N, C-alpha and C positions, 0 to 999 in steps of 0.2 A: 798337433797339440790341441788339446781341448781346453777351452776357456769357459768359466762359468758365465751363464747368461746374466746380463745386467737388467735389473727391473727398470721399466720405464717410469720416470718420475713426472708427475704433472707439474707444469710450471706454476710457481707460486705467484700470487698477485703482488703487485708492487706495494711497498710499505705505505700504510695509510689509505689504501684503496681496496674496496671490496670487489670480489669477482663479479663480472657482468652476469645478468640473468640470461638463461638460454632463450633463444628466439622463440621456440614453440611455447614456452611459458608466457612470454610477453603477448603472443597472439591469443592465447587462451584468455588472458586478462582483458585484452581489448575486445575480444568476442563476447565475453561475459558482460562488459559494459554496454555493448550494443544491444544485447538481449535485455538488459535491465532498462535501457531507454525505451525499447519497444513496449515493455510491460508498464513502466512507471513514469515515463516522460523524463523531464529534466531533473527529477529528484536524484537519480543515480549520479550524473556528473556533478551535481551540487555536493553530494556527500563525499565523492571521491576528491573533488577539489579542496574541500575544507580539510579532509584528512591529510592531503599532501602538504598544504600550507602549515597545518599544525605540526606535522612531523618536522618540517624544515625549521620551524621556530623552536621546537623542543631540542633538536639536535644542533641547531645553529649551523647547518650545512644545507646547501642547495644543489651542489654539483651533481648529486646522484639522480636528480630528476632528468638529466640529459640522457640517461641510459634506460629510459622506460619504453623505448621502441616507438617513438612518435612517427618516424618515417614509414614504418610498416603498419602501425596501429591505426592511424587516422584514415588511410585508404580502406582498411578492413572495416572500420566504422561506417564509412560512406557506402561500402558494398552491402552492409547489413541493413542500414537505414534507408538507402535509396529506393529499393523496390517498395518498401512500405509507404514512403512519402508519395511515390507516384500513384500507388493503388489508392491511398487515402484521398489524394487530390482528385483522381478521376471518379471514384465511387461517390464522393460527396460534392462534386462540382466545386471544389475549393472551399466548401463551407467549413471544413474542419479547421482550416487556418484562420478564417475570419472569426470563428468562435474562439480559437486560442488567443487571438489578439484582443478581443473585446471582453472575454470572460476569464481574466487571470488576476492574480493577487495585486499586481502593480496597477492594473486598470481600475480595480475596485477601490484601491486606496486613493487614487486620483479623483474618482467620482464620489468618494466619501461613503462607499457602501460596504467597506470591510468590517467584519466582525472580529474584534481582537480577542474575545473570549477570556478565559481565566488562565493565567500562567500556572503551570503545574498539572494541567489536565492529562497530558501524556503520561506523566509519572503515576497519576492515579489509575490510569488504564493499564499500566504495565503488568500488574498481577493477573489481570484477565487475559491479555493478549499473549503473555509469555507462559501461561499455564500449560503444562505442569512444571516447567523449569523455574517457576516462581520460588520454589524452596531454595534455589541457589543464588538468588539475587544478593543477599547480604554477603555471601562468600565472594561473589564477583566484585562487589563494591570494595571489599577489603583488599582483594588482590590488586585492583586498579590503583588503590591508594598507597599500598605498601611495597609493590613490586614494579614500580614504573621504570626502574633501571634496566629491566629485562626487555630486549628488543620486541618480542612478541606481545608482551603486556603493553608496552609503550605504543605499539601500532594500534592495538585495540582501543586504547584510551583516545588516541588521535582520531580514530574512526568514529567513536561514540560521542564524546563530550561536546565538541563544537557544534555538530549537526543537531544534537538533541537540544541544546540551548537555543539554537536558531528556530527549531520547530516549536519550542515552547513559547517563544516570543512572537512568532509570526502571526499575522492576521488570518482570518478564515481557516481555522484549524479543521483538519479532517482526522478522524481517529486512526487511520492507517498510515499516516505520514511517517511515523517512526519505525515502520516495519523493516526498512533496509538497515536499521541500526541494531536490530536484534541479533544479527550475526556476531557483532562485537560483544554483546552481552554474553552469548553462549561461549564465545572464545574465552572471555575472562572466567566464566563459570568452569569451563574445562581446565583452565590453568589452575584454578583454586583446588581442584581435586588431586593435583600432584603433590600436595603437602597436607598434613593434618589440619583439619578445620578447627578454628577457635571455638570456644564455648559460645561467644556472642553470635557468631555466624550460624551455629547449629540451632540455637534457641530462636533467633530471629527468623531463620529459614523455616523452621517448623511452624511458627506463627504465620508466616507469609504463605506457606503451603495451604494451611486451613483457609486463610483469607482468599487465596486464588480459587480454591474450590467453591467457596461461597459466592464469589464473583460469577464463575461460570454457571453455577446452579441458579443464581438469581437471573442471569441473562437468559438461560434456557426457559425458566418458568415465565419470565416476562414476555418473551417472544411467543411462547405457546398461548398465554392468556390473551395477548393483544392481537395477534395475527394468525393464530393456529386454527386448524380445523381437525376433522377426523383423521385425515391422512397423516398429519404431523404428530398426533398424540402417540402413535405407535413408536415413534423415534424418541420420545421424551424419556421413557423409562430407562433404556440403556444409557442414554446420555447422562442422566442424573446418577445412576448407580456407578458407572465407570468413573465419573468425575469425583464422587465422594471416595471411591477406593483409591484413586491416584493420590488425592490429597492426604488421606489418612495413612496409607502404607508408606508413602514417600516421607511424610513428616515423621512417622514413628522411626523409620530406619535412620534418617538423618540425625534425629535426636540421640540415637544410640551409636553414633560415630561410624555408621556404615554409609558414607557419602556416595560411593560409586554404586552400591546396590540400590540406594534410594533413588538416584538419578535414572538408572536403567529400568527399574520396575515402574516408577512413576511415569517415565516417558512411554513405556509400552502401553500402560493403561490410558495415558493421556492421548496417545494417537488413536486408540479405539474410541475414546470419548469424543474426540474431535470428528472422527468419521461419523459417529452417530449424530453429532451436532450438525454436521453438514447435511445429513439426511433430513433433520428437523428443519433446517433453514430452507432447504430446497422446496419444502411443502408449505412455506409461508407466502402465500400468493400476494398479499399486499406489498411485499418488498420488491417484487419483480414487475415494475410498472411498464418498462419499455416493451417487453414482449406482449403484454396484455393490451397495450396501447395500439401496437401494430395489428393485433388480431381484431380489435374493435373497429379499426379503420377499414379493414378488409371486409368484415361482416356487414358493416353499414354501407359498403360500396363507395366509401370516400377516398380510399387509397388510390393513388394514380394508376396502379397496376390494373385496377378494375376497368379503366377506360372511360368512366363516367365523367370525371372531372380532371382538369389538367393539373400538373404538379409544378413546382414542389409544394409539399405541405408546409405551411408556416407554423412553427412551434415556438411558443413563448412561455416563459416561466420554468418549465421542466427542461432544463438545458443540459442533460447528461449526454456524454459522448455516445452512450449505447443507442440513443435515438438515431444519431447520424449513421451509425454502422448497421443498424437493423433496417432503416429506411433507405440508406444509400443516398443517391442523388435525388430521391423522391421527397426529401425533407430539408428544411432550412431553418436554423435557429435565428430568431428575430425578436423584436420587442412588440409591445402592444400595438403600436402604430403600424408596424410591418404586418402583423396578423390581420388588422383591419383592412389594410390595403390588399392583402391576399383575398379576403372575402369579397371586397369590391370588384376584384378582377375575376371572380368566379372560381377561385382556388379554395381548397379546404384549409382549415386552421385548427390547431390544437392549443387551447388556452388553459393555463393553470388557474385554479379558483382564485388565488391571491391577485392575479392580474386581470380578473374579469371586469372589474369596475373601470379600469383604465382602457381596457379593450372596448367596452361599450361606449365610452366617451369618444374614443377615436372613430368608432363606427358612425356615431351621430355627426361628427364633423365631416365625414365623407358622404353622409346621406345614404348609408348602406344599412342593411339589416342582416342578422344572422340567427340561425336556429340550431340549438344543440341537438345533435342526432344521438349521442351516447355519452356516457360518463364513466370514467375509469378512476377508481379510488385506490390510493396506496400511500406508501411512505417512501420518501427519498432517503434511503439509508446512508447515502454519502454525507448528508448534512443533518439528518434526523428530522427533517420537516415533512409535514403531511402534504400530499399532492392529490389533486382531483381535477 
């Protein structure tokens, strides 16, 4: 006798409980977190932690956190970060950790050196850094406010809002701090395109598209006038033209209810504009202080690899991590007294102009003398201060 085959049925999850995430997906999430830590330090786990806590508070449930794959994720995180930690320790002779302990937000708050800045600075920069998606910011905001009951929208809100508020209120602001949150903004912008856009979102988006284009245009012209040379001028024209085209065409299409077309065309033009802007920035020599600093040390024979003077080089004032990675164990971040002690011991030192007076005073206390062999002028783009 022949019997009809029975279709296999997947077991349904128990009532009130959602199905567990597949293990490969959990490992992808933990691996992405490890990569984010390698790129941006502790910002990534801070954003993730705030999102998890906010979701728990919004849903009034916490049991789901047990199913995030901690037992397999934490070892994977250690496997990703371990080699980097060992390499950074060996190549910098442990200086990267001393620098991290002495030059962080908490340490500067305790020493009274923190710059609290102006609240709202990241919001003012958003039209520039999000360009050309600037035209979708009003629609993304409206979606986050009106569709919080949807799981995807609620997740994006939990990802975006608490971390953004923290970065706005935190001391020592850096313009790129909120970049990990832009994924949530684009998530909300994409969700807004699934429904017809309101008149307010379309009009406000058109205005912001123009504003974002003006921002990028102004930034390009300012960078060209302040730091540019002949090599960078060739990149300025396509940057300006593509930026204006992305803003004008995207805003026009959005105003006429063609939201998807506005996003696709403005993104295509915006990517080309950013590529041109990258070429422009690459030729702005004053912004790239660390490579020029290393080249000057080698040219003058002061770099320890030349064999004339012992290392490590004492660096005070310009304390960017790029110095440690370019010099490796041949450099050590210190203060003015440490730089003076290095000179007294026959080692070279790099002193930023703002620390020169204190450095000279420390030299006098030690009865030592120093002679400047070269000078490198530039701008510390991480905090916007001049360096020389």
